[in-house]
C-alpha positions as a Markdown table, in Angstrom:
| # | Residue | x | y | z |
|---|---|---|---|---|
| 1 | Unk | 21.8 | 17.6 | -10.9 |
| 2 | Unk | 21.7 | 18.5 | -7.1 |
| 3 | Unk | 24.6 | 19.3 | -5.1 |
| 4 | Unk | 24.1 | 16.4 | -3.0 |
| 5 | Unk | 24.1 | 14.2 | -6.3 |
| 6 | Unk | 27.4 | 15.8 | -7.4 |
| 7 | Unk | 29.1 | 14.7 | -3.8 |
| 8 | Unk | 27.5 | 11.4 | -4.2 |
| 9 | Unk | 29.3 | 11.2 | -7.8 |
| 10 | Unk | 32.4 | 11.9 | -6.0 |
| 11 | Unk | 31.9 | 9.1 | -3.3 |
| 12 | Unk | 31.1 | 6.5 | -6.3 |
| 13 | Unk | 33.8 | 7.7 | -8.9 |
| 14 | Unk | 36.7 | 8.9 | -6.6 |
| 15 | Unk | 36.7 | 12.2 | -9.0 |
| 16 | Unk | 34.9 | 15.5 | -9.1 |
| 17 | Unk | 35.8 | 15.9 | -12.8 |
| 18 | Unk | 34.1 | 14.2 | -15.6 |
| 19 | Unk | 33.9 | 14.1 | -19.7 |
| 20 | Unk | 31.3 | 15.9 | -21.3 |
| 21 | Unk | 28.2 | 13.8 | -22.2 |
| 22 | Unk | 26.4 | 14.2 | -25.8 |
| 23 | Unk | 24.1 | 16.8 | -26.0 |
| 24 | Unk | 21.4 | 13.9 | -26.0 |
| 25 | Unk | 21.8 | 13.0 | -22.5 |
| 26 | Unk | 19.9 | 15.8 | -20.6 |
| 27 | Unk | 17.1 | 15.2 | -18.2 |
| 28 | Unk | 15.1 | 17.4 | -20.4 |
| 29 | Unk | 15.9 | 15.0 | -23.3 |
| 30 | Unk | 15.3 | 11.8 | -21.3 |
| 31 | Unk | 11.7 | 12.9 | -20.1 |
| 32 | Unk | 10.9 | 13.8 | -23.9 |
| 33 | Unk | 11.9 | 10.4 | -25.0 |
| 34 | Unk | 9.9 | 8.7 | -22.5 |
| 35 | Unk | 7.0 | 10.5 | -23.3 |
| 36 | Unk | 7.3 | 9.9 | -27.0 |
| 37 | Unk | 8.0 | 6.4 | -26.3 |
| 38 | Unk | 4.9 | 6.0 | -23.7 |
| 39 | Unk | 2.4 | 4.5 | -26.1 |
| 40 | Unk | 4.9 | 2.6 | -28.2 |
| 41 | Unk | 5.0 | -1.0 | -27.1 |
| 42 | Unk | 8.6 | -1.8 | -28.6 |
| 43 | Unk | 10.2 | 1.0 | -26.5 |
| 44 | Unk | 10.4 | 0.8 | -23.1 |
| 45 | Unk | 13.6 | 1.9 | -21.9 |
| 46 | Unk | 16.3 | 4.5 | -23.0 |
| 47 | Unk | 19.5 | 6.3 | -21.5 |
| 48 | Unk | 19.1 | 9.5 | -19.6 |
| 49 | Unk | 22.7 | 10.0 | -19.1 |
| 50 | Unk | 26.1 | 8.6 | -19.2 |
| 51 | Unk | 29.1 | 9.6 | -17.0 |
| 52 | Unk | 32.6 | 9.2 | -17.7 |
| 53 | Unk | 36.1 | 10.1 | -15.9 |
| 54 | Unk | 38.4 | 12.7 | -17.6 |
| 55 | Unk | 40.5 | 11.0 | -20.3 |
| 56 | Unk | 43.6 | 9.5 | -19.0 |
| 57 | Unk | 41.9 | 8.4 | -15.7 |
| 58 | Unk | 41.1 | 4.8 | -15.5 |
| 59 | Unk | 38.1 | 3.5 | -17.2 |
| 60 | Unk | 34.8 | 4.1 | -15.6 |
| 61 | Unk | 31.3 | 4.3 | -17.0 |
| 62 | Unk | 28.3 | 5.2 | -15.1 |
| 63 | Unk | 25.1 | 4.9 | -17.1 |
| 64 | Unk | 21.8 | 6.4 | -15.8 |
| 65 | Unk | 18.7 | 4.5 | -17.6 |
| 66 | Unk | 15.0 | 5.2 | -17.5 |
| 67 | Unk | 12.4 | 2.4 | -17.9 |
| 68 | Unk | 8.6 | 2.0 | -18.6 |
| 69 | Unk | 7.1 | -0.7 | -16.2 |
| 70 | Unk | 3.7 | -1.8 | -16.1 |
| 71 | Unk | 2.2 | -1.1 | -12.4 |
| 72 | Unk | 3.8 | -0.8 | -8.5 |
| 73 | Unk | 6.5 | -3.3 | -7.6 |
| 74 | Unk | 5.4 | -6.8 | -6.6 |
| 75 | Unk | 7.8 | -9.2 | -5.0 |
| 76 | Unk | 11.1 | -9.2 | -2.7 |
| 77 | Unk | 14.1 | -7.5 | -4.0 |
| 78 | Unk | 17.3 | -9.6 | -4.1 |
| 79 | Unk | 19.2 | -9.6 | -0.7 |
| 80 | Unk | 22.0 | -7.5 | -1.8 |
| 81 | Unk | 19.7 | -4.2 | -2.3 |
| 82 | Unk | 18.7 | -2.0 | 0.6 |
| 83 | Unk | 14.8 | -0.8 | 0.7 |
| 84 | Unk | 14.3 | 3.1 | 0.9 |
| 85 | Unk | 11.4 | 5.0 | 1.1 |
| 86 | Unk | 11.2 | 7.0 | -1.8 |
| 87 | Unk | 8.5 | 6.8 | -4.4 |
| 88 | Unk | 7.1 | 3.6 | -5.2 |
| 89 | Unk | 10.1 | 1.7 | -4.6 |
| 90 | Unk | 13.8 | 2.7 | -4.0 |
| 91 | Unk | 16.6 | -0.3 | -4.1 |
| 92 | Unk | 20.1 | 0.5 | -3.5 |
| 93 | Unk | 23.4 | -1.4 | -3.9 |
| 94 | Unk | 27.0 | -0.7 | -3.8 |
| 95 | Unk | 27.1 | -0.6 | -7.7 |
| 96 | Unk | 23.7 | 0.4 | -8.4 |
| 97 | Unk | 20.4 | 2.0 | -7.3 |
| 98 | Unk | 16.9 | 1.9 | -8.7 |
| 99 | Unk | 14.0 | 4.5 | -8.2 |
| 100 | Unk | 10.4 | 3.8 | -9.0 |
| 101 | Unk | 7.9 | 6.4 | -9.1 |
| 102 | Unk | 4.4 | 6.6 | -10.6 |
| 103 | Unk | 3.5 | 10.0 | -12.8 |
| 104 | Unk | 0.3 | 11.3 | -13.4 |
| 105 | Unk | 0.6 | 14.1 | -15.9 |
| 106 | Unk | -1.0 | 15.6 | -19.1 |
| 107 | Unk | 2.0 | 15.0 | -20.9 |
| 108 | Unk | 1.2 | 10.8 | -20.2 |
| 109 | Unk | -2.2 | 10.8 | -19.9 |
| 110 | Unk | -3.5 | 7.1 | -19.6 |
| 111 | Unk | -7.2 | 6.3 | -18.7 |
| 112 | Unk | -6.0 | 3.2 | -16.8 |
| 113 | Unk | -3.9 | 5.3 | -14.3 |
| 114 | Unk | -0.4 | 6.7 | -13.8 |
| 115 | Unk | 2.8 | 5.6 | -15.7 |
| 116 | Unk | 5.4 | 3.9 | -13.6 |
| 117 | Unk | 9.1 | 5.0 | -14.4 |
| 118 | Unk | 12.1 | 3.5 | -13.0 |
| 119 | Unk | 15.5 | 5.3 | -13.3 |
| 120 | Unk | 18.5 | 3.3 | -12.7 |
| 121 | Unk | 22.0 | 4.4 | -11.8 |
| 122 | Unk | 24.5 | 1.6 | -12.8 |
| 123 | Unk | 28.3 | 1.2 | -13.1 |
| 124 | Unk | 29.1 | -0.7 | -16.2 |
| 125 | Unk | 31.8 | -3.1 | -16.6 |
| 126 | Unk | 32.9 | -3.8 | -13.2 |
| 127 | Unk | 35.1 | -6.8 | -12.9 |
| 128 | Unk | 34.8 | -7.2 | -9.1 |
| 129 | Unk | 32.5 | -6.3 | -6.1 |
| 130 | Unk | 32.8 | -2.9 | -5.0 |
| 131 | Unk | 35.7 | -1.9 | -2.5 |
| 132 | Unk | 35.1 | 0.7 | 0.2 |
| 133 | Unk | 32.2 | 1.5 | 2.3 |
| 134 | Unk | 29.4 | -0.3 | 1.4 |
| 135 | Unk | 26.7 | 2.1 | 3.0 |
| 136 | Unk | 28.3 | 5.0 | 1.7 |
| 137 | Unk | 28.5 | 3.7 | -1.8 |
| 138 | Unk | 24.6 | 2.7 | -1.5 |
| 139 | Unk | 23.7 | 5.9 | -0.2 |
| 140 | Unk | 25.7 | 7.7 | -3.2 |
| 141 | Unk | 24.0 | 5.4 | -5.8 |
| 142 | Unk | 20.4 | 6.0 | -4.0 |
| 143 | Unk | 21.4 | 9.8 | -4.1 |
| 144 | Unk | 21.9 | 10.1 | -8.1 |
| 145 | Unk | 19.1 | 7.9 | -8.7 |
| 146 | Unk | 16.9 | 10.4 | -6.5 |
| 147 | Unk | 18.3 | 13.2 | -8.2 |
| 148 | Unk | 17.9 | 12.3 | -11.6 |
| 149 | Unk | 14.1 | 10.8 | -10.8 |
| 150 | Unk | 13.3 | 14.3 | -9.2 |
| 151 | Unk | 14.6 | 16.2 | -12.1 |
| 152 | Unk | 12.5 | 13.7 | -14.6 |
| 153 | Unk | 9.2 | 14.1 | -12.5 |
| 154 | Unk | 9.6 | 17.5 | -12.5 |
| 155 | Unk | 10.5 | 17.7 | -16.1 |
| 156 | Unk | 7.4 | 15.6 | -17.3 |
| 157 | Unk | 5.1 | 17.7 | -14.5 |
| 158 | Unk | 4.4 | 14.8 | -12.6 |
| 159 | Unk | 1.7 | 15.5 | -10.0 |
| 160 | Unk | 3.3 | 16.1 | -6.6 |
| 161 | Unk | 6.6 | 15.3 | -8.1 |
| 162 | Unk | 5.6 | 11.6 | -8.6 |
| 163 | Unk | 5.6 | 11.3 | -4.8 |
| 164 | Unk | 9.4 | 12.0 | -4.6 |
| 165 | Unk | 10.7 | 13.9 | -1.6 |
| 166 | Unk | 12.7 | 17.0 | -2.2 |
| 167 | Unk | 15.6 | 15.3 | -0.7 |
| 168 | Unk | 16.9 | 11.7 | -0.7 |
| 169 | Unk | 15.6 | 9.4 | 2.1 |
| 170 | Unk | 18.7 | 7.1 | 2.9 |
| 171 | Unk | 17.4 | 5.4 | 5.7 |
| 172 | Unk | 16.4 | 1.6 | 5.4 |
| 173 | Unk | 12.6 | 1.4 | 5.1 |
């Protein structure tokens, strides 16, 4: 995770300390799971990571997931999302963000074109709308989603890192 993403997690959670995740929750494992599931029509999504606050802190769960999609995005996003110019499409809200990128790699050789991957970051179990600086929260979620997306693109050896910039682009498209 990038230093920017670590700071963004503090904006999202209010904490800089977290419980250790299972060993299965690494970018390398998420990329391996994606590559293994790429040709399996029954498996199209999985967990990349879960973030918990330390024991004794209020319950909080942030889930980072991957999902295989059939192609480039179409349609108009819901009004709660801000569209950012990263990858094929990046959508940021005050409680979630999604980065979609296209990946050409020998690990996912497909004669029909690149693999399309969506990395999502979502707060689970939130009973009410987020409070605080909505723009800062959107930027924080987008930063975490970008960090995991870029790390996954690098792990999969996607051509040109899946079109993702080295740093998150937080200005609305």
